[in-house]
N, C-alpha and C positions, 0 to 999 in steps of 0.2 A: 165289182169295183170299177173296172175299165168301162163298162157300159154307162155308169153314172157320170164319168168324166166326159164322155162323148155327148151325152144329153146336155150337160152343163155348157159345153162349148157351143152346141147347136143353139140353145136358147140365148146365149150371150151374143152370138152373131146375129140372130133375129132382132134382138133388142137394139144392137148397134145400128143395124140397117134402118130400123124404124125411127130412131133418133136422128139419123143422118137425113132422112127424107123430110121429117117435120121441120128441122132447122133450115133446110134449103128452101122450103116453101115460105116460111114465115120470116126468117132472118134476112134472106137475100132478096126477097120479092118486094120489099118496100121501096118507095120513092121519096125523094126530098128535093127541096130547092125551088118550089113554085112560089110566086109572089102572093101577097094578100089579095090582090084583085083577080087572080086566077089560081085558086088553091087546089083545083082538082087535076089529077094526072095519073099516068100509068108509068111503070118502070120503063125507061128508055123512050118515052113518048113526050109529047108537048104538054103544056099547061093550059087549062080551060077555066073559064069563069063559072060555068055551071056543070053539075054532075051529068045532066042529060047530054050536053055537048061532048063531054069527055067520053061517055059510054058509046055514043054513036060513032066517034072517030077512033077509039082505042079498043074496040071489041069487048066492051064491058068490064075491063080489068082496071077500073078506076078506084082511086082512094084520095084522101086529102094528103097532099104532098108537101107539107111545110116543115 
């Protein structure tokens, strides 16, 4: 009985850790606020008119930031 409680707690902690990591990467990694004429950017970076310009200046971490 005690062994099953330990294994349940172990799997619950693994699941919580996995959810925390996935939320951090997707939820907090997005960017917003770029204008229509320069829609591409990276979190904490500048806005760019083209995806290629963004990727060359922001280490390839670009997305549409509107």
